[in-house]
N, C-alpha and C positions, 0 to 999 in steps of 0.2 A: 165062809162066805155067807153074807146076809141075804135072807129071803124076805121080800117085802110084799105085802098084799093089802088091798083096800079092805076095810072092815065090812062085814056082813051083819045083818040084824042080830044074829045070835052071838056076835062078838062083844056085845056091850059089857059083859062082866070083865073080860080081859082088858078092854079099853078103860073101864073105870079103875081097875086095879093098877094098871101102869100109869095112868094119869095121876092118881093119888100118890103113887110112889114118886113120880116126878116132882109133884108139888112139895112133898116132904124133903126130897133130896136137894132141890134147887128152888127154894121159895122166892128168891129174888130174880128168877129168870122168866116168870110168867105174869100175865096180866091178872090172873085169878089167884085165889088162895086155896090151900087145903081145907080150911074151915068153910069156905063158900061151897066148894064142890062136894064135900061129904054130905051136904044137905040135899043133893040132887037124888031124886028117886029113879026107879027103873025106867019109867016113861021118859024122863029127861035124857037118860043115857041112850035109850033106844032112838029118841028123836035126833040126838047128836049123830048117831051112826047113820040114820036114814037120810040125813041131808047130803051125805057123801063127802068124799075128800079126806077121810080119816084113814091113816095107814099104820099098820103094825109091822115091826121087823122081828125076824126070828134068826137065831144062829143055832143050827142043830147041835153043834158041839157043846153049846152052853145049855140049851133046852129046846126041844122040839115043840113043846106045848105052851111054854110061857114066853110072851113077847119080851124082847130086850130093848125095844125102842118104839117111839111113836112120832108122828108128825101129821100135820093137817094142812089142807088147802081149802080156801074159800074164795068165792067171787067177791071182789071188793069194788067192782065197777066195770064199765065197758073196757074190755081188753086187759084187765089186770086181775091177778090172783094173789092172795096173801098166803104166805107160808107161816104157820103158827104151831105152837105146842110141840116143838122139836125137843126131844130128849132121848138119851141112850143110857141104859143102866151102866154103872161103873165097870162091871166085869166084861162088858161087851165093847167098851171104848177102845179105839185104835184098831178095830177090825173092819172098817169100811161101812159100818152100819149107818152113820150119819150121812155119808155120801149116797148110799142106797136109798135112804128115806128122801133126801132132797131130790134125787133122780125121779122117784115115784111122783112127788108133788109136781115137778117140772113136766113130766109126761101127762099128768092129769090136767095141768094148765094148758098144755099144747092141744090136748083133745077138745078143750073148750075154746080153742082158737084165741087164747090169751096172747098178748104181745109182750107181757112182762110179768115177773113175779116180784112181789114186794114183801119185806119183813122188817120187824123191829127186833133189835138185840140189845140187851143190857150193855151199856158202855164198858163196864168192868169185866165182862165175860170174854176175855181174850181168846180162850180156846174156841168158843162158838164163832166169834168174829173171824178167826183164822180159817175155820171150816167153811164158812160162807164165802170168804174170799177165794179159797181154793176151788170152790164150785162156781165161780164166776160172778158173784155178787159184788157190787161196788157201793160204798157209802153215798148217800144222796145229799148229805149236809143237814137233813132234817133231824131235829132232836125233840124229845118230849119226856115228861116224867113217867116212870114206870107206874101204871095204874094201881098195882097192888102195893107199891111202896114208893110214893112220890119223892122220897129223899134220894132215890136212885134215878139216873137218866138212862134213856134208851136212844139209840140212833137207828135211823132207817137205812136199809140197804135194798138194792134192786138189781135185777138181772133181766136183760132183754132176752126174748126167745126167738 
């Protein structure tokens, strides 16, 4: 079973480590790049944690101290929250970690009285699209180039709360 919690200030090293691992494992899934984020200093990582909405997932059978997944939420405008930075380590996939992270972001959004959660997913990432659909997200028809690799496309998905 996955345990998910919102990050606290002292979690910045764990957030940095798993974010960099995600960027190395799936470079075409994120708007940022490993090269960009390795330049961030401690203050930048602490600021990321301080703004809230960053979640880490743990699976005790895999590791009680090292996170196996991450996801983030941020306010995108009145009544809307964006779901970003979703990733699960390969050994933890298929254990409900993705669903647990999405549920945490949805709960965070509801606490802010958001009416919907929006995300962008790389069009070719069928497993992620399937996960989001299982969790109630629907394509909006919007498309855009992936910011970190404009040769790839992203599609927007949304879920009403």
